[in-house]
N, C-alpha and C positions, 0 to 999 in steps of 0.2 A: 665781142669777137670770140669765137669758139677755138680753143686750143685743141690740136690733134697730137696724139701720141701712139706709140706702138702697143703699149701695155699699161693698163690701169688696174691697180689693186686697191680695193676699198674695203671698208668694214674690218679693219685690222687694228691692232695695237702695235705700235712700232717701238722696239727697244733700239733706238738709233745708235747708242753708244757714242753719241756726239757730246764731247765735254763742254761745249758751249751752251748746251741745253740743261735745264735744272734736273736734279735727281740723279741717282747712281747709274741709271740706265739711259738717261736722256730720253725718257719715254714720252711718246705722243699717243694718247688714247684716242680711240675712234679716228684713226688716221687714214690717209689715202696716199698712194705712191704712184707717180706717173713715170714711165720709162720710154725713152726714144733711143733707138740704136742699142748700144750696150750701157747707157748711162741713165742714172736717175735725173729727171729734169724738174721734178717737183715732189716735195714731201711736206706734209703738214696735217693739221686737223681736217677731217673730211668736210666740215662745214665751211672751210675756207678754200676748198678746191675750186679753181676757176672752171667755168663751163668748158667741158672737155668731151671729145670723142676719141675712141681708141679702137684699134684693130682687134684687141682682146681685152676683155674686162673680167676680172676675177673677184668674186666675193670671198673675202677672207674669213667670213663666218665668225668674227670675233676672236680669231686666233692671234698669236704674236708673231711679228716679223722681226728678224734680226739680220745683221750683216752675215754674209757667208763666213764660215769659220776658217781660220788660218792656222796651219800647222807649220811653225817657223823653224823647226830643227828636226830633221829626220835623216836616217841613213838607209833609206828604203830599198835601194838597189844593192843587192849582195848575193853571194853564193853560199850554199850550205846552211847549217844551223849549228847552235851551240848548246843543245839540250843537255849534253854530257857535263858541260861546265856548270850548268844550273844545279845538277845533282851534286857536283863537287863542292859548290858553295854551300849547299844545304848540309854537306858533311863537315863544314867548318873551315874550308879554305877561303881566304880573302880574294878579292878581285886582283890585287897586286900579286899574290902568290900564284894564282892561275896564269896571269899574264907572264910572269917571269919564268914559268915552267913551259912556255911555248904555246900556251893557250891564248885566250883573249883575242885581241884584234888580229894577231898574226894567223890564227887558225882560220879566220874568215878571209884573210888575204889569200891564203893558199887555195881555198875553195873558189874565190872570186876570180883569181887568175886562171884557174882550170876551166871555169864555166864559159860557154859561148855567149855572145851578146843575145842570141835568141833565148837561151836558157835563163839569163838574168832578167830579160823582159818578161818571160812567162812567169817566173817566180815573183816578180814585183807586182804583177797585175792584181792578185787578190789583196795584197797589202794596200795598194792604192784604192781599190774599190771599197775596202772596209772603211777607210777614212772618208771617202766621198759619200758613202751611205749615211754618215753622221752629219752631213752638211758642210764638209770641208770643201771650199772652192779654190783655195790657194795653198800650196804646199811647197816647202823647200826640200830638195834632195841633195845630199852631199855625196861626193866620191870618198876616197880614203881607204878603200879596201883593195886598191891596186898596188900603190906604192912603187909603181914603175910607170913609165910614160904610156905604154900601150894599154894597160888595164885601167889607169885613171881616165884616159880618153874613152875607153869602152864603157865604163860606168856612166860618164856624163852624156855620152851619145844615147845610151839606153834611156836615161832620164828625159832627155829632149824628145825622144821618140814617143814616150808615154804621153807627153803633152800634146803631141800631134794627133793622138787617137782617143783621148778622153777629154770631156768638158771640164777641165780643171786647169788653173794656172800653175805651172811648175817653174820655180826658180831653182837654179842649180848652183852649187857651191863646190869649189875645188878644195878638198881637204887632204891633199897629198902629204902634208905635214901632220899625219895622224899617228904614225908609229914608225919605228926604225925597222926597215925590211931586213930580213936575215942576211942578205948578201952584203949589207952595209954594217954588220955587227962591229961595234967598236969604232965606227967612222961616221958618227952622226953629222959632223960638220960637212963631210963630203956629200952625204945624202941631201942636206939642206941646199948645198950648191946645185945638185941635180934638180931639186924642186924649183929653185929660183931661176936657174939659167936654161933649163930645158922644159920641164913640165908646165910651169905657168905660162911661158911664152907660147907653147904649142896650144894650150887650152885657150889662151886669148886669141890666137890667130884664127882658130875655128869658131870663136865666139860661143864656147861651150859652157862658160860659167858667168854667173851674175855677181859672184863674190868669192872671196878666198877665206878659208878657215884654217885653224891650226890647233893642236892639242899641246898646251903649255903646262906640263906636269912633270913630276920627278920620274915617272915611268915613260915619258915621251920626250919632249923637247924643252930646252931652257928658254928663259926670257930672251937671252942674247940671240939664240938661234931663231926664235919666233920673230924677233925684230927684223932679222934679215928677210924673212918671208913677207912681213908687212911692207918693208921698203920695196921689195920686188913687185908686190901687188899694186902698190901706189904708182910705181913706174909704168904699170900697164893699165892704169886708170880703173882698177878694180877695188871696190870697197872690201873691208875686212871685218871679220868677227873672230872671236877667240873662245875655245874651250878652256876654262881657267878656274883655278881655286876649287876644284872638285875634291881633291884628296889632301891638299895642303895649301897654305898661303905662300905664294911665290912672287907676288908683285906683278903678275901678268895683267891683272885688271887695270892697274894704273898705266901700264904700257899701252894697253888697248884703248883706254880712254884718251890718252895723249895723242894717239894715232887717229882719233875720231872714229873708232870702230862702231859699226851698227849695233853690235850686241856683245855682251860677255855672257857665256852660258855655263850653267851649273852653279858656280859662285857660293858653295856652302861655306868656304873659308875666307870670304872677303872681309876686309877690315873697315873701320870707320873712314880711313883715308881713301880706300877704294870706293866706298859709297859716295863720298864727296866728289871724287874725280868723275864718276859716272854721271852724277847730277850736273856737274859743270859742263861736261861734253855732250850731254843728251844721249849717251849710250844706253840702250835698253838692257835690262837684266832678263835673261831667259831662264825660267825656273823649269826644272825637269824632275817632277816628283816621281815619275815612273822609275827612273834610275835610282833615285833615293830609296824607293820602296824595294826594288829588286835586289839592291846591294845591301839592304838592311842597315843603311847609314843612320847615324844618330845626330850628326852635326847638321842643323838646319840652316838654310840661308837666313840672314838677318832681316826678315820681312818688315818688322816694325821700323827699322832704320831706313830701309829702301822706301817704304811708304812715306815716312816723315820727310825724306829728302826729295820726294817727287820723282823718283826714278821709275820709268815705265816698267812694269813687271809683266812680261809675256810668259805664256805657258805653252809647252810643247810636249809631244810624245817622246822625242828622242828615239823613235822607233828604230831598233837595231837588233842584231841577232844575239847580243851578249848581255848587255846591261839593262835593256828594256825592250823585250820582244812583245810589246803591248801596243796593238794598233788601234787605239781608241783615244781620241782627243777629249771626248766627253768624260772618260774615266780620269784623265789627267785633271780636268776641271774639278771633279769630285775630290781627287787626292790633294789638289792644291788647297782646298778648303779644310779637309780633315787632317792632313799632315802638316801643312804650313800655316794654316790660320787665315787664309784669304777669305774674303766675303764672296758670296755668289756673284755679286756685281763685279768685283775685281777679277773673278775667274772668267767671266764672259768678256770683260775688257782684255784679259790676257790672251784670249784666242781670237780677238778681233783687232781693235785699234792698236794695242801694244804689240801684238804679233806683227802687224803691218809695219810698225815703227822698227821692229827688229830686223825686218827684211828690206827696209828702205823704200817701201811702197805706200806709205801712209798718205801720199798725195793722191792716190787713186782708189784706195779701198780701206776697209776696216771700220767704217762707220756708214750709216745711211744718211746721205746728204746730197743735195742737188749738185751735179757735176761729177760725182764719183761713179765708179762702176756699179752696175745693178747686179751685184753678187749678193743674193738674199736667200734666207731660209724662212719658211713658214712653219710654225710649230703649233701643234694642238695642245696648248697648255693655258693655264689660268694666270701664271706668273712666271717671269723670266728666271726667278730663283730656282725653278724646277730643273733648269738645264744642268746645274751643278749638283742637284739633289737626287734626281731620279734617273736611273740608268736602265737600259734594256727595253722597257715598254714604250718609253717616249722616243719617238722617231720623227724625222721631218715629214710634214704633210706635203710640202712642195719645196723644190730647190730651183733657184734661178741662177744661171751663170751668164753674166753679161746680158741680163734681161731675157734670156732664153730658158724656157723650162727644161729641166733635165730630170730623168727618172731618179727617185730617191732610193729605190730598191736595187 
């Protein structure tokens, strides 16, 4: 009996990233992949391919096929820029000093509040396109530069609108607990009340967010205040994630793990107890080497301990106007190897299956496997190691979003 599918890709090597297959990449050499609708229906060695017909057949010419890349932590929708702060940090000021002097997140809040939705959309487009050009097919976009009801909703609506116009899956996260707005100076508990009782319910009512995030640091919000946000999110059936342990050890990671958080992000200062808590809860660690690089940090995440404990290590751009204005997930793969000591295979896992875990979508994407979405990238390379090694010249040959070919350029 002849099987029929919409798309058949043959003569490829597949870096499936499926942990159930042998090898660091779960590689299938001389593979074939069959797609019907937006899902993979068969993948395996070409010699084992059932007799098939397809509406479209693509000869992969011996190139490598990977899952679509996933950028699981971005602040892509924002107003203005902070190039001046970049110069100030080069002059010796720390991130905390800039923030406490009225710069940092609050300077972007002012610009984002002043910008129209149309302006935010227009400014976000080139950032989104830059990531898509590299083979990113799923991206998370946070709010957090509004810090009031209207602007938080505006940011999230812009992110949802981007998803309607571009062939990329966008998950949105409400990060209203990102910083203390100036009108609440000295009244952090009152602002958290606003977040929990007004902003999050409004976001949930419009179904504008897939998750809730918060910044738990000494320059932002305390563990106790973030616990209130977690409780409010859970009441609204929204999963949580936490910016934590970037600047100091606070206990936020253990709080997040106890709450079943999807991820804890930054984590330069996590302890052995934090690592154990993440391993027990299944919470992913999101490594953000671009922020580490931009801020010239010296305290690295405990990679060896995370690895030994089996904590999934995702990698993301943290694309934002202040601490990581770098719109390249491939660059983050390279940095994670050179700065943090990951292997090239761990770097690719960090932007595929581990990133899917950090977003709570590992049941639908992140590996090449029958039954999952056909988000795939074809690369003109001889080894998957090249993805973390070679930047600039190595670009996708083909990108498939839900089995549909999209332009790489």
